[in-house]
C-alpha distance (Angstrom), angle and dihedral (degrees) to the residues before:
residue distance angle dihedral
M1 . . .
T2 3.78 . .
L3 3.86 117.3 .
S4 3.69 119.9 -134.0
D5 3.78 121.2 -123.2
E6 3.77 90.4 -102.8
Q7 3.73 90.7 51.7
V8 3.81 91.9 49.3
K9 3.74 90.8 48.6
S10 3.78 91.0 48.8
E11 3.81 92.0 50.4
L12 3.76 91.2 47.7
T13 3.79 90.3 50.6
K14 3.79 91.0 50.7
M15 3.81 90.8 47.3
Q16 3.81 90.6 49.0
A17 3.78 91.4 48.2
F18 3.82 90.7 49.7
I19 3.80 92.2 48.7
E20 3.79 91.2 48.3
K21 3.80 91.4 48.4
E22 3.81 91.3 48.5
A23 3.79 90.3 46.5
K24 3.80 92.3 49.6
E25 3.81 92.2 47.9
K26 3.77 90.3 47.2
A27 3.76 91.2 47.4
K28 3.80 90.3 48.2
E29 3.83 90.2 48.0
I30 3.85 90.7 49.2
K31 3.85 91.1 47.3
L32 3.81 92.3 48.5
K33 3.80 90.9 48.9
A34 3.82 90.7 46.0
D35 3.76 91.2 48.7
E36 3.79 90.4 48.4
E37 3.78 91.8 49.5
Y38 3.78 90.2 45.8
E39 3.78 91.7 53.0
I40 3.79 91.0 47.5
E41 3.80 92.3 48.3
K42 3.78 91.5 44.2
A43 3.83 91.3 50.6
S44 3.79 89.4 48.1
I45 3.80 92.1 49.9
V46 3.82 91.4 45.9
R47 3.79 90.6 50.4
S48 3.78 91.7 47.1
E49 3.79 93.4 47.4
T50 3.84 91.2 44.5
S51 3.78 90.7 51.5
A52 3.80 89.8 47.7
I53 3.81 91.8 49.2
D54 3.82 90.2 46.0
A55 3.77 91.9 48.5
N56 3.82 91.4 45.7
Y57 3.78 91.2 47.8
E58 3.81 91.6 47.8
A59 3.82 90.3 49.3
K60 3.80 92.0 48.4
L61 3.83 90.2 46.0
K62 3.79 91.6 51.7
K63 3.80 90.9 45.4
A64 3.83 92.1 49.0
S65 3.79 90.6 46.2
L66 3.83 91.7 50.0
A67 3.77 90.6 46.5
Q68 3.81 89.8 50.6
Q69 3.83 91.5 49.5
I70 3.82 91.3 48.6
T71 3.80 91.7 48.4
K72 3.79 91.4 47.3
S73 3.78 91.7 48.2
T74 3.81 91.9 47.0
I75 3.84 92.5 50.0
S76 3.81 90.5 45.8
N77 3.83 92.2 50.2
K78 3.82 92.4 45.9
T79 3.79 90.7 49.1
R80 3.81 91.5 47.3
L81 3.80 91.2 49.9
R82 3.76 92.3 49.1
I83 3.77 90.6 50.8
L84 3.81 91.5 48.1
S85 3.80 90.9 47.6
A86 3.83 90.6 50.0
K87 3.84 90.1 49.2
D88 3.77 92.5 47.9
Q89 3.81 89.4 49.6
V90 3.80 90.1 53.6
L91 3.82 91.6 49.8
T92 3.81 91.5 46.4
E93 3.77 90.9 52.3
I94 3.83 90.0 49.7
F95 3.83 92.3 53.2
E96 3.79 92.7 42.5
A97 3.81 88.8 53.3
A98 3.82 88.9 48.7
E99 3.82 91.0 51.7
A100 3.78 90.0 49.3
D101 3.81 89.7 52.1
L102 3.83 90.0 50.6
K103 3.80 90.1 55.3
K104 3.78 89.7 52.2
L105 3.81 89.3 48.7
T106 3.81 92.6 61.7
T107 3.80 91.4 55.8
S108 3.79 89.2 68.2
K109 3.80 112.7 68.0
E110 3.82 91.0 -165.1
K111 3.79 91.8 58.9
Y112 3.85 97.6 33.0
L113 3.84 99.5 49.6
P114 3.87 97.1 66.7
V115 3.83 90.5 43.4
L116 3.81 91.8 51.3
T117 3.78 90.7 45.7
G118 3.76 91.3 53.5
L119 3.82 92.4 48.2
I120 3.81 91.8 50.3
E121 3.80 90.9 48.6
E122 3.82 92.1 51.1
G123 3.81 89.3 52.8
L124 3.81 91.4 50.3
L125 3.81 92.2 51.5
A126 3.80 90.6 48.2
L127 3.84 91.9 53.9
M128 3.81 99.9 34.6
E129 3.81 93.7 -161.9
G130 3.83 132.3 138.5
K131 3.82 95.4 -126.9
V132 3.78 130.0 34.8
S133 3.75 140.1 155.0
I134 3.79 128.7 -141.2
K135 3.79 133.3 -147.5
V136 3.79 121.5 -151.1
R137 3.78 137.2 159.8
E138 3.81 112.7 -71.1
Q139 3.85 90.0 -114.7
D140 3.85 89.6 53.4
V141 3.83 97.0 56.8
A142 3.80 94.9 98.8
V143 3.83 95.5 48.4
A144 3.82 89.5 43.9
Q145 3.81 90.3 56.5
E146 3.80 88.1 57.4
A147 3.81 93.8 42.3
I148 3.81 95.6 54.7
V149 3.80 92.4 60.9
E150 3.81 94.7 61.0
A151 3.83 93.0 35.3
A152 3.83 90.8 54.6
A153 3.80 91.3 48.7
N154 3.80 92.6 49.8
F155 3.83 90.6 47.3
E156 3.78 93.3 50.8
A157 3.83 91.0 50.8
K158 3.75 90.5 54.1
A159 3.84 103.3 33.4
K160 3.83 94.6 39.0
F161 3.78 92.9 -133.3
P162 3.83 132.7 78.4
V163 3.78 127.6 -107.0
E164 3.75 132.3 -153.2
I165 3.81 114.3 -141.3
V166 3.80 123.3 -165.5
V167 3.80 121.4 -169.5
N168 3.81 109.1 -138.3
E169 3.81 106.2 -128.2
T170 3.80 97.1 -179.8
D171 3.80 103.9 47.0
F172 3.82 110.3 52.9
L173 3.78 134.2 -178.4
S174 3.83 116.2 -111.3
K175 3.79 113.9 -75.6
D176 3.84 87.2 -138.2
I177 3.87 93.9 69.3
A178 3.80 121.4 87.7
G179 3.80 93.9 -116.6
G180 3.78 140.0 -98.2
V181 3.78 130.6 125.1
V182 3.82 145.2 -84.5
V183 3.83 112.4 -144.2
V184 3.83 114.0 -153.2
N185 3.83 124.5 -163.6
G186 3.82 123.8 -125.9
T187 3.79 95.5 -89.6
G188 3.77 93.5 47.4
K189 3.80 91.6 -126.1
I190 3.79 100.2 103.5
E191 3.80 123.9 57.7
V192 3.78 132.1 -176.7
N193 3.79 109.7 -152.7
N194 3.78 106.9 -146.2
T195 3.76 98.8 158.4
L196 3.78 115.9 142.1
E197 3.81 90.8 -113.7
E198 3.78 91.6 53.3
R199 3.79 91.7 48.4
L200 3.75 90.9 48.7
K201 3.77 90.4 50.0
I202 3.79 91.7 51.6
L203 3.81 90.8 45.7
S204 3.78 92.1 49.3
E205 3.82 91.4 52.1
E206 3.79 92.8 47.7
A207 3.76 96.5 41.9
L208 3.79 97.5 39.2
P209 3.83 97.9 91.9
A210 3.84 93.8 48.0
L211 3.79 90.5 43.0
R212 3.80 91.9 51.8
L213 3.82 89.8 49.7
E214 3.82 91.8 48.8
L215 3.77 94.0 47.8
F216 3.77 103.8 36.1
G217 3.86 105.7 17.2
P218 3.81 125.6 -128.9
S219 3.78 118.0 -23.5
A220 3.81 113.1 -107.0
T221 3.83 90.4 -142.2
R222 3.81 96.9 47.0
K223 3.82 113.8 98.2
F224 3.75 100.5 177.4
F225 3.79 132.5 48.8
D226 3.78 131.4 -168.8
């Protein structure tokens, strides 16, 4: 059966409408799928970037926190060292003043004689021998000759035997020290250093903890006390 021109035109119009409809539906389907994929990809990128930002922020926060802790610790240590240095300076000045007072002491025979006598006696009791020699500064020889008399008598009263003391007049202690005595046993191998500097050194070591406590109070970092 042959179609008329009108029928052909009508069929072509229907076919064209069908193709256009199919094309639009396909296009719509493609767009919907593309939009869906876009949203999925966008969400993935956002999550990725958000994670990266969070991780970066966390890293920077940790780094800033660490830097802050280091700075705080550095400042604290520097402050503590400055305080310790200032305290040590105060103690040094105290002992330097004490040493200066000792040097003044030796210029007065009335004050120095009993001190020197006591230092000689301590050396005798440490050695516990019947014969010793003593070394003093050259300028102290005369006062030492007087001091050994009382020191020997005090020793004999305590040790229950006499002692012979010889003042060494050839080997002297340095004239730069404050004073005092070195007591030497009979063989010359054992010495008891009782110079004023040595006694001040011992005193400073023994008295230092109590002196620190008296001047600066208890240490904030010390947990135990004697």
